[in-house]
C-alpha positions as CSV (number, residue, x, y, z in Angstrom):
1,M,0.0,-0.1,-0.2
2,D,1.5,3.5,-1.0
3,L,0.1,5.8,1.2
4,E,-0.1,9.6,-0.4
5,C,1.0,8.0,-3.6
6,G,1.1,11.3,-5.4
7,T,1.5,11.1,-9.0
8,E,3.0,7.8,-8.9
9,R,6.6,7.8,-8.7
10,I,7.0,5.3,-6.1
11,G,4.5,3.2,-7.7
12,T,6.3,3.0,-10.9
13,W,9.5,2.7,-9.0
14,L,7.8,-0.4,-6.8
15,Q,6.6,-2.1,-10.1
16,G,10.0,-2.3,-11.4
17,Q,11.0,-3.8,-8.5
18,G,8.5,-6.7,-9.2
19,V,5.6,-5.5,-7.1
20,T,2.5,-7.0,-8.8
21,Q,-0.2,-5.8,-6.9
22,L,-0.2,-2.0,-5.2
23,N,-3.0,0.0,-3.6
24,G,-2.4,3.5,-3.6
25,I,-4.4,6.1,-1.5
26,D,-3.8,10.1,-2.0
27,C,-6.3,13.0,-0.9
28,T,-6.0,14.9,-4.2
29,P,-8.1,13.8,-7.1
30,A,-5.6,15.3,-9.5
31,M,-2.7,13.3,-8.0
32,I,-4.9,10.2,-8.2
33,Y,-5.9,10.9,-11.9
34,Q,-2.2,11.3,-12.8
35,A,-1.3,8.2,-10.7
36,A,-4.2,6.4,-12.8
37,V,-2.6,7.2,-16.3
38,T,0.5,5.1,-15.2
39,Q,-1.2,1.8,-14.6
40,A,1.4,1.2,-11.5
41,Y,-1.7,0.7,-9.1
42,T,-4.1,-2.1,-8.9
43,Q,-6.5,0.4,-7.0
44,L,-6.7,3.9,-6.1
45,C,-8.5,5.7,-3.5
46,I,-9.3,9.3,-2.8
47,A,-8.9,9.4,0.9
48,D,-7.5,10.9,4.1
49,I,-4.6,8.6,5.1
50,T,-5.4,8.8,8.6
51,R,-8.9,7.4,7.9
52,C,-8.2,4.7,5.0
53,P,-11.4,3.3,3.5
54,L,-9.7,0.1,1.7
55,P,-10.9,-3.5,3.4
56,A,-8.6,-4.5,5.9
57,Q,-6.4,-7.3,4.3
58,R,-2.8,-8.3,4.6
59,Y,-0.5,-5.9,3.0
60,D,3.1,-7.0,2.7
61,M,4.4,-3.5,2.7
62,G,3.0,0.0,3.6
63,I,5.0,3.2,2.4
64,T,4.6,6.6,2.5
65,V,7.4,9.1,1.0
66,L,7.7,12.9,1.7
67,A,3.8,13.2,2.8
68,T,3.9,13.3,6.6
69,C,4.8,16.6,6.7
70,H,1.4,17.2,5.4
71,V,-0.4,15.3,8.3
72,A,-1.9,17.6,10.7
73,D,-2.4,14.7,13.4
74,L,0.8,12.3,13.2
75,S,-0.6,10.2,15.6
76,A,-3.7,9.4,13.7
77,F,-1.5,8.7,10.5
78,Y,0.9,6.2,12.7
79,A,-2.2,4.6,14.4
80,E,-3.7,3.8,10.6
81,A,-0.4,2.7,9.3
82,V,0.2,0.0,11.7
83,L,-3.2,-1.6,10.9
84,P,-1.7,-4.2,8.9
85,R,0.4,-5.4,11.9
86,A,-2.4,-8.0,12.9
87,N,-1.5,-10.0,10.0
88,G,2.1,-10.4,10.7
89,L,3.4,-7.2,9.0
90,E,5.9,-5.2,11.4
91,P,5.6,-1.4,11.0
92,A,8.7,0.6,9.9
93,Y,8.9,4.3,10.2
94,S,11.0,7.0,8.9
95,P,11.5,9.7,11.5
96,P,8.6,12.3,11.4
97,S,8.8,15.2,9.1
98,Y,9.8,18.6,10.5
99,R,7.4,21.2,10.0
């Protein structure tokens, strides 16, 4: 899962690394549109990353790049980001972005 997928840069890179199933979430319709054009994502969703509407399922990886600096409530983001750990995924974080 690519949280705040933006225009697709990370999705395209992941696809090149052999990832075949990738969901992307972004709160901006324009970004989702650009990401859809690349066809790097299996499913795209316009949503706030602190309240992900995608169904609970196993994700082998969750990634967010250069997005947490735009999140007002980091605790809500991190609570959402660790939801997949119930299925065995251990969360890994980069340090929170400086504001």
